[in-house]
C-alpha positions as CSV (number, residue, x, y, z in Angstrom):
1,M,151.0,100.1,119.5
2,T,152.6,103.3,120.7
3,K,152.4,104.8,117.3
4,L,148.7,103.9,117.1
5,L,148.0,105.5,120.4
6,L,149.8,108.7,119.3
7,L,147.7,108.8,116.2
8,L,144.5,108.4,118.2
9,F,145.6,111.1,120.6
10,A,146.3,113.5,117.7
11,A,143.0,112.7,116.1
12,F,141.1,113.6,119.3
13,K,142.6,117.0,119.2
14,L,141.3,117.6,115.7
15,G,137.7,117.7,116.8
16,K,135.1,116.6,114.1
17,V,137.9,115.6,111.7
18,G,139.4,113.6,114.5
19,G,136.2,111.6,114.9
20,T,136.5,110.6,111.3
21,A,140.2,109.7,111.7
22,I,139.6,107.6,114.8
23,T,136.7,105.6,113.3
24,M,138.7,105.2,110.0
25,L,141.7,103.9,111.9
26,V,139.5,101.4,113.9
27,S,138.0,100.2,110.6
28,L,141.4,100.0,109.0
29,G,142.6,97.8,111.8
30,A,139.6,95.6,111.8
31,Y,139.8,94.9,108.0
32,A,143.6,94.6,108.2
33,L,143.3,91.7,110.6
34,I,141.4,89.7,108.1
35,F,142.4,91.0,104.7
36,G,145.8,92.6,105.3
37,W,146.6,96.3,105.6
38,R,147.1,97.0,101.9
39,Y,143.7,95.8,100.9
40,A,142.2,97.4,104.0
41,A,143.7,100.8,103.2
42,G,142.4,100.7,99.6
43,F,138.9,99.6,100.6
44,I,138.7,102.2,103.3
45,G,139.9,104.8,100.8
46,L,137.1,103.9,98.3
47,I,134.5,104.1,101.1
48,F,135.9,107.5,102.1
49,A,135.6,108.7,98.4
50,H,131.9,107.5,98.4
51,E,131.1,109.4,101.6
52,M,132.9,112.5,100.6
53,G,130.7,112.6,97.5
54,H,127.7,112.9,99.8
55,F,129.5,115.4,102.0
56,I,130.5,117.7,99.2
57,A,127.1,117.5,97.5
58,A,125.4,118.3,100.9
59,R,127.6,121.3,101.3
60,E,126.8,122.5,97.8
61,K,123.1,122.4,98.7
62,N,123.8,124.4,101.9
63,L,122.9,121.5,104.2
64,A,124.6,121.2,107.6
65,V,126.4,117.9,107.5
66,G,128.8,116.0,109.8
67,A,132.1,114.4,108.7
68,P,132.1,110.7,107.7
69,T,131.9,108.1,110.5
70,F,133.2,104.6,109.9
71,I,131.9,101.3,111.4
72,P,133.9,98.1,110.7
73,F,132.1,95.6,108.4
74,V,129.2,98.0,108.1
75,G,130.6,100.9,106.1
76,A,130.3,104.6,106.8
77,W,127.9,107.4,106.7
78,I,127.6,111.2,107.0
79,E,125.0,112.8,109.4
80,L,122.7,115.3,107.7
81,K,122.0,117.8,110.5
82,K,119.6,119.6,108.2
83,Q,117.3,117.5,106.0
84,P,116.7,118.2,102.3
85,M,113.8,120.5,101.6
86,N,112.6,118.6,98.5
87,V,113.2,115.4,96.6
88,E,115.5,117.1,94.1
89,V,118.1,118.0,96.8
90,E,117.7,114.5,98.3
91,A,118.4,112.8,95.0
92,Y,121.4,115.1,94.3
93,V,123.1,114.4,97.6
94,A,122.3,110.6,97.3
95,A,123.6,110.3,93.7
96,A,126.9,112.0,94.5
97,G,128.1,109.2,96.7
98,P,127.9,106.3,94.3
99,F,129.0,108.6,91.4
100,I,132.3,109.7,93.1
101,G,132.7,106.2,94.5
102,T,132.5,104.7,91.0
103,V,135.0,107.2,89.6
104,A,137.4,106.3,92.4
105,A,136.9,102.5,91.8
106,T,137.4,103.0,88.1
107,A,140.7,104.8,88.7
108,V,141.9,102.0,90.8
109,Y,140.8,99.5,88.2
110,F,142.8,101.2,85.4
111,W,145.8,101.5,87.8
112,G,145.5,97.8,88.6
113,R,145.4,96.9,84.9
114,E,148.4,99.0,84.2
115,Q,150.4,97.5,87.1
116,Q,149.0,94.0,86.5
117,S,148.1,94.0,90.2
118,E,145.6,91.5,91.6
119,L,145.5,93.4,94.8
120,L,144.4,96.6,93.1
121,L,141.9,94.7,91.0
122,A,140.4,93.2,94.1
123,I,140.1,96.6,95.7
124,A,138.5,98.0,92.5
125,Y,136.0,95.0,92.5
126,S,135.1,95.8,96.1
127,G,134.4,99.4,95.2
128,F,132.3,98.5,92.2
129,F,130.3,96.0,94.2
130,L,129.8,98.4,97.1
131,N,128.4,101.1,95.0
132,F,126.3,98.7,93.0
133,F,124.8,97.3,96.2
134,N,124.0,100.9,97.3
135,L,121.9,101.4,94.2
136,I,119.3,98.9,95.3
137,P,116.1,101.0,95.0
138,I,115.1,100.8,98.6
139,P,115.6,103.3,101.5
140,P,117.8,104.0,103.4
141,L,120.2,103.0,100.6
142,D,121.3,105.6,98.0
143,G,119.3,103.9,95.3
144,G,116.1,104.4,97.3
145,R,116.8,108.1,97.7
146,I,117.8,108.6,94.1
147,T,114.8,106.8,92.6
148,A,112.4,108.6,95.0
149,I,112.5,111.6,92.5
150,V,111.0,109.4,89.9
151,S,108.5,107.8,92.2
152,P,108.6,106.5,95.8
153,R,106.6,103.5,94.5
154,I,109.8,102.2,92.9
155,W,110.7,101.1,96.4
156,L,108.2,98.3,96.0
157,L,110.5,97.0,93.2
158,G,113.5,97.2,95.7
159,V,111.9,94.6,98.0
160,P,112.3,91.5,95.8
161,I,115.8,92.7,94.8
162,M,116.8,93.0,98.5
163,L,115.3,89.6,99.2
164,A,117.2,88.1,96.3
165,V,120.5,89.6,97.6
166,M,119.8,88.3,101.1
167,F,119.2,84.8,99.7
168,Y,122.3,84.9,97.5
169,R,124.6,86.4,100.2
170,P,123.1,86.2,103.7
171,S,124.3,88.9,106.1
172,P,123.1,90.5,109.3
173,L,123.7,93.9,107.8
174,L,121.2,93.1,105.0
175,F,118.7,92.1,107.5
176,V,119.1,95.4,109.4
177,I,118.8,97.4,106.2
178,A,115.6,95.5,105.3
179,I,114.1,96.2,108.7
180,A,115.0,99.9,108.4
181,S,113.3,100.1,105.0
182,L,110.0,98.7,106.2
183,P,108.3,102.0,107.3
184,A,109.1,103.7,104.0
185,V,108.1,100.7,101.9
186,A,104.8,100.3,103.9
187,R,104.0,104.0,103.1
188,A,104.7,103.5,99.4
189,W,102.5,100.4,99.4
190,R,99.6,102.3,101.1
191,H,99.8,105.2,98.7
192,W,100.0,102.8,95.7
193,R,97.0,100.8,97.0
194,D,95.0,104.0,97.6
195,G,96.0,105.6,94.4
196,G,97.5,108.6,96.1
197,S,101.0,110.0,96.5
198,E,103.4,110.8,99.3
199,D,103.7,114.5,100.2
200,P,103.1,116.0,96.7
201,V,105.0,119.2,97.6
202,Y,108.2,117.4,98.7
203,Y,108.1,114.9,95.8
204,A,107.2,117.5,93.1
205,A,109.8,117.6,90.3
206,P,109.8,118.5,86.6
207,L,109.4,115.6,84.2
208,A,112.8,116.4,82.6
209,L,114.5,116.1,86.0
210,K,112.8,112.8,86.7
211,L,113.9,111.4,83.3
212,G,117.5,112.7,83.9
213,Y,117.8,111.1,87.2
214,G,116.2,107.9,85.9
215,A,118.7,107.7,83.1
216,F,121.6,108.5,85.4
217,Y,120.5,105.7,87.8
218,L,120.0,103.1,85.1
219,G,123.3,104.0,83.4
220,L,125.3,103.9,86.6
221,A,123.7,100.7,87.8
222,A,124.4,99.1,84.4
223,F,128.0,100.2,84.4
224,L,128.6,98.9,87.9
225,A,126.9,95.6,87.2
226,V,129.1,95.1,84.1
227,M,132.3,96.1,85.9
228,S,131.6,94.1,89.0
229,D,131.1,90.9,86.9
230,A,134.0,91.6,84.6
231,V,136.6,92.3,87.3
232,H,135.3,89.3,89.3
233,Q,135.9,87.0,86.4
234,M,139.3,88.7,85.8
235,I,140.3,87.9,89.4
236,Q,139.1,84.3,89.1
237,V,141.1,83.8,85.9
238,N,144.3,85.2,87.6
239,V,143.8,83.1,90.7
240,G,143.1,80.0,88.6
């Protein structure tokens, strides 16, 4: 306990980075109580990789951004203090999170295969599933922000997907995300019904760019779906 207090005190002195360290330690402790500290550390590490993808991409686009903040059993986020000026920047920042997160999960997967470690495979599975879930095409999830460059109307497709996930794996967090998405989905519905489009200047993007992000989204989603299922079956076989 004394060591934990010293770590928290040191984190306070680090300012913005300290906030990340504190919330990361709190999340680590919460997950460790249920899953053990080794799994908790790996899972927190993969969440951190995902959020740092967003952070680095936002910096590349000259957006003011805060360091990642963690909330136990919810995840983490970065605060954009300056919003993207167009849908291309929004899609770029959104895509960087699941991309880097997937790279990190894949590295853990190969490490787990090499070491024949069920723990590492379990951590990799969590990373694959986390990033796959984030690709549901509905705001405020990354998938909704990526697919917006193709068309915000794709959010209407995200509604039945979200409902299916909520039915398959009920969770208060999913309910909160569904509620948060309602205003954006309602706007997409009105514009689809009226035959118009949302903010044509903000959502203007070359066709080649739309196709590129569309291909990226489908490819990443397919890879994560396959890996989530494959690693889950691998873990079940090992446990059996």
